[in-house]
C-alpha positions in Angstrom: 6.3 -8.4 51.2 2.7 -8.4 50.2 2.1 -8.4 46.4 -0.5 -6.0 45.0 -3.0 -7.2 42.4 -3.3 -5.8 39.0 -6.6 -4.6 37.6 -7.2 -8.0 35.9 -6.4 -9.9 39.2 -2.8 -10.8 38.4 -0.2 -10.0 41.0 2.6 -7.7 40.4 5.7 -8.4 42.5 7.0 -4.9 42.0 4.0 -3.5 44.0 2.4 -1.5 41.1 0.2 -2.1 38.1 1.7 -3.4 34.9 1.9 -0.6 32.3 1.2 -1.4 28.7 3.2 0.5 26.1 1.5 3.8 25.0 -1.0 3.2 22.3 0.4 4.3 19.0 -1.5 5.9 16.1 -0.4 6.8 12.6 -0.8 10.5 13.4 1.3 10.2 16.5 4.0 8.5 14.5 4.1 11.5 12.2 1.5 11.0 9.4 -2.0 12.5 9.9 -4.1 11.0 7.1 -6.9 13.5 7.6 -4.5 16.4 7.3 -2.9 14.8 4.3 -6.2 14.4 2.5 -7.1 18.0 3.3 -3.9 19.2 1.8 -4.4 17.0 -1.3 -7.9 18.4 -1.7 -6.5 21.9 -1.5 -4.0 21.1 -4.2 -6.6 19.6 -6.5 -8.8 22.5 -6.0 -6.0 24.9 -7.0 -4.9 23.1 -10.1 -8.3 21.7 -11.3 -9.4 18.1 -11.4 -8.6 15.7 -14.2 -10.6 12.6 -15.2 -9.7 9.5 -13.3 -9.0 8.5 -9.7 -6.0 6.3 -9.2 -4.6 7.7 -12.5 -5.0 10.8 -14.5 -6.6 10.1 -17.8 -5.9 12.2 -20.9 -8.2 11.8 -23.9 -5.9 11.4 -27.0 -8.6 10.4 -29.5 -9.5 6.7 -29.5 -7.5 6.0 -26.4 -6.6 7.3 -23.0 -3.1 8.2 -21.9 -2.9 7.6 -18.2 -0.3 8.9 -15.8 0.4 8.0 -12.1 3.2 9.3 -9.9 4.3 8.1 -6.5 7.4 7.4 -4.4 8.7 4.9 -1.9 8.2 7.0 1.2 9.9 6.3 4.6 10.6 2.7 3.6 13.8 4.3 2.4 14.9 4.8 6.0 14.8 1.0 6.6 16.8 0.5 3.4 19.4 3.1 4.6 19.6 1.4 8.1 20.4 -2.0 6.4 22.5 -0.5 3.6 20.2 -2.5 1.2 18.5 -0.5 -1.6 18.1 -3.5 -3.9 14.3 -3.8 -3.6 13.1 -0.2 -3.3 13.1 0.2 -7.1 10.5 -2.6 -7.2 8.4 -0.7 -4.7 8.6 2.5 -6.8 7.4 0.7 -9.9 4.7 -1.2 -8.1 3.2 1.8 -6.3 2.7 3.5 -9.7 1.9 0.6 -11.9 -0.7 -0.8 -9.5 -2.6 2.5 -9.5 -2.9 2.3 -13.3 -4.1 -1.3 -13.1 -6.8 -0.1 -10.6 -8.1 2.2 -13.4 -8.1 -0.6 -16.0 -5.0 0.8 -17.8 -2.0 -1.2 -18.9 1.3 0.4 -17.7 3.8 0.8 -20.6 6.6 3.2 -19.6 8.3 4.5 -16.4 10.6 7.4 -15.6 12.3 7.7 -12.2 13.5 10.6 -10.1 16.4 9.9 -7.7 17.3 12.8 -5.4 20.5 12.3 -3.3 22.4 14.2 -0.7 25.6 13.1 -2.3 26.3 10.7 -5.2 27.1 7.1 -4.3 27.7 4.4 -7.0 26.8 1.5 -4.7 23.3 2.5 -3.7 22.6 4.0 -7.2 23.4 0.6 -8.7 21.2 -1.2 -6.2 18.3 1.2 -6.9 18.8 0.5 -10.6 18.7 -3.2 -10.1 15.3 -2.9 -8.3 13.9 -0.6 -11.0 14.9 -3.1 -13.7 13.4 -6.0 -11.8 10.2 -4.2 -11.2 9.9 -3.1 -14.8 10.5 -6.6 -16.1 7.8 -8.0 -13.8 5.3 -5.3 -14.7 6.0 -5.6 -18.4 6.9 -2.0 -19.0 9.8 0.0 -20.3 12.2 2.2 -18.4 12.7 5.2 -20.6 14.9 7.4 -18.6 15.0 9.4 -15.4 16.7 12.0 -13.5 19.3 12.0 -10.7 19.6 15.2 -8.7 22.3 16.0 -6.1 20.8 18.4 -3.5 22.8 18.4 -0.3 20.9 21.1 1.4 17.5 19.7 0.6 17.8 15.9 0.8 19.2 13.8 3.6 20.2 10.4 2.2 18.0 9.9 -0.8 14.5 10.0 -2.1 13.1 7.9 -4.9 9.9 8.6 -6.9 8.7 8.0 -10.4 5.9 8.4 -12.9 4.3 5.6 -14.9 2.5 6.1 -18.2 -0.2 3.7 -19.5 -2.5 3.4 -22.5 -5.9 2.0 -22.8 -8.8 1.9 -25.3 -11.7 4.0 -24.0 -13.9 1.0 -23.7 -11.2 -1.0 -21.8 -10.9 1.3 -18.7 -13.1 0.3 -15.7 -16.3 2.3 -15.3 -14.9 3.1 -11.8 -18.2 2.7 -9.9 -19.3 -0.4 -8.0 -23.0 -1.3 -7.6 -24.9 -2.6 -4.6 -25.1 -6.3 -5.0 -21.6 -6.6 -6.5 -19.2 -9.1 -5.1 -15.8 -8.1 -3.9 -12.8 -10.2 -5.0 -9.5 -9.7 -3.2 -5.9 -10.6 -3.9 -3.2 -11.2 -1.3 -0.5 -8.6 -0.5 3.2 -9.5 0.1 3.3 -7.6 3.4 3.4 -4.0 4.5 4.1 -2.8 0.9 5.1 0.9 0.8 2.4 2.4 3.0 2.2 3.0 6.7 5.9 2.6 7.1 6.1 5.6 9.5 3.8 3.8 11.9 5.4 0.4 11.3 8.9 1.8 11.8 8.0 3.7 15.0 6.3 0.6 16.5 9.2 -1.7 15.6 12.0 0.6 16.8 10.4 1.2 20.2 12.3 -1.8 21.6 14.2 -3.1 18.6 16.7 -2.3 15.9 16.2 -3.0 12.2 19.2 -5.4 12.4 17.7 -7.5 15.2 16.8 -11.1 14.3 13.3 -11.5 12.9 11.2 -13.9 15.1 8.8 -14.7 12.2 9.0 -15.8 8.5 12.1 -16.5 6.5 13.7 -13.1 7.2 17.1 -12.7 8.9 16.3 -9.3 10.4 13.3 -7.2 11.2 14.4 -4.7 8.6 14.2 -7.4 5.9 10.5 -8.0 6.8 9.7 -4.4 6.4 11.6 -4.2 3.1 9.5 -7.0 1.5 8.8 -5.5 -1.9 5.3 -4.3 -2.8 3.5 -6.8 -4.9 2.8 -6.0 -8.5 -0.8 -6.6 -9.7 -0.3 -6.0 -13.5 -1.0 -9.8 -14.0 -4.6 -9.1 -13.0 -5.4 -6.6 -15.8 -6.5 -9.1 -18.5 -8.5 -11.4 -16.2 -10.3 -8.5 -14.7 -11.3 -7.1 -18.1 -12.4 -10.6 -19.2 -14.7 -11.0 -16.2 -16.3 -7.5 -16.4 -14.8 -5.8 -13.4 -16.6 -2.5 -12.7 -14.1 -0.9 -10.3 -10.9 -1.8 -8.5 -9.0 -0.5 -5.5 -5.3 -0.6 -4.8 -5.1 -0.9 -1.0 -2.5 1.8 -0.1 -2.5 4.8 2.2 -5.7 4.7 4.3 -5.8 1.0 4.4 -9.2 -0.6 3.9 -10.9 2.8 3.6 -9.6 2.7 0.0 -12.6 0.6 -0.8 -14.7 3.8 -0.6 -12.9 4.9 -3.8 -15.1 2.3 -5.5 -18.1 4.5 -4.9 -20.3 5.7 -2.1 -21.6 2.4 -0.9 -21.2 0.0 2.1 -18.5 -2.6 1.7 -18.9 -5.7 3.8 -15.7 -7.8 3.9 -16.2 -11.3 5.4 -13.2 -13.3 4.1 -10.2 -11.1 3.7 -6.8 -12.7 3.4 -5.0 -13.3 6.7 -2.5 -10.6 7.7 1.1 -11.6 7.4 3.0 -12.0 10.8 4.7 -8.7 10.3 1.4 -6.9 11.0 0.8 -8.8 14.3 4.4 -7.9 15.3 3.8 -4.2 14.5 0.5 -4.1 16.3 1.9 -5.7 19.5 5.1 -3.6 19.6 3.2 -0.4 19.0 0.1 -1.3 21.0 -1.9 -0.3 17.9 -5.7 -0.8 17.8 -7.4 -3.1 15.3 -9.1 -0.1 13.8 -5.9 1.9 13.4 -4.2 -1.1 11.8 -7.0 -1.5 9.2 -7.1 2.3 8.5 -3.3 2.3 7.9 -2.2 -1.1 6.4 -3.5 -3.5 3.7 -3.6 -6.2 6.4 -2.9 -9.0 4.0 -5.1 -8.0 1.0 -3.4 -5.6 -1.4 -5.9 -5.3 -4.2 -9.7 -5.5 -4.4 -12.2 -5.3 -7.3 -16.0 -5.2 -7.6 -18.0 -7.1 -10.2 -21.2 -9.1 -10.8 -21.4 -12.0 -8.4 -21.9 -14.4 -11.3 -18.5 -13.5 -12.6 -16.7 -13.2 -9.3 -16.0 -16.9 -8.7 -14.7 -17.3 -12.2 -12.3 -14.4 -11.8 -11.1 -15.9 -8.5 -10.6 -19.3 -10.1 -8.6 -17.8 -12.9 -6.3 -15.9 -10.5 -5.0 -16.2 -7.0 -7.9 -14.2 -5.7 -11.1 -15.1 -3.8 -14.5 -13.6 -3.1 -14.0 -11.6 0.1 -17.3 -9.8 0.5 -20.0 -7.7 -1.1 -21.2 -4.2 -1.9 -24.4 -3.0 -0.2 -26.3 0.3 -0.1 -25.1 2.6 2.7 -21.6 3.8 3.6 -18.4 2.7 5.3 -16.4 -0.5 5.4 -17.2 -3.4 7.7 -14.3 -5.8 8.3 -13.4 -8.1 11.1 -16.0 -6.6 13.5 -14.8 -3.1 12.7 -16.8 -0.2 11.1 -14.4 2.1 9.2 
């Protein structure tokens, strides 16, 4: 039988062209970032804007009271599949506390909201363990919370929380980068708690969460996705000491979060290498480089902008490094991409 050649010249014994898996996007997986941003803008327009970006800032005299609220998202479905809820409390703390840090505010207290389909002591205890671990690492106090049983509203459980912080008015970051600033980045721990809908859809095309993990020190693929979000509260004092003008927590929207530093062009030349989990997600989902960088942190979870003369000193005092610069213009340039 004569073998037919594929488009790239390779032969296919089956007599047809090899088919790559369908290209996957975040929107096709179920989360349309543009639609989400439009809905958020509508909500903000209806209730009125408050001062602040990553956190809402309330003037209480000589200080700001800052509040941030967020949840764990569809990472909970991975935890459910593995019956392991021990780390999602860390994610809940981190997603909130990191937003305060990006504003230059020290997190001081946290309240959680756990909504469940039916009460279960086992997962409630595991959630509590994660919240306690996250609070200890972040240096804040757990001051209560709420558990709601809502069988007709919730399937499984949902976990969210609100973090409060305090800062002197002259301690918060100005919030605006300047052309000529250097960008200092800090490594992530993996996927964190953003883009899990895309990551989960990609991974489960051909695998189960309980399948052995072919990379890292994880027993299963699910464990790799459950790697807790890294906490960046340790950066607050060094960033203040070195005159950081603005900071970005790289969450939903991936590297486009740098645009929250101001309307400039951000040229990233030395970002941290993505962890193997990102390569696995990209290959399994046939996800483009641009979509990966618009969705995930890709190895760098936090970025700040400051005077170039101070940037190397900040990097030396932490685990960060100078990854790029701020220019006049717009957009984000990284790894040959224009976002």
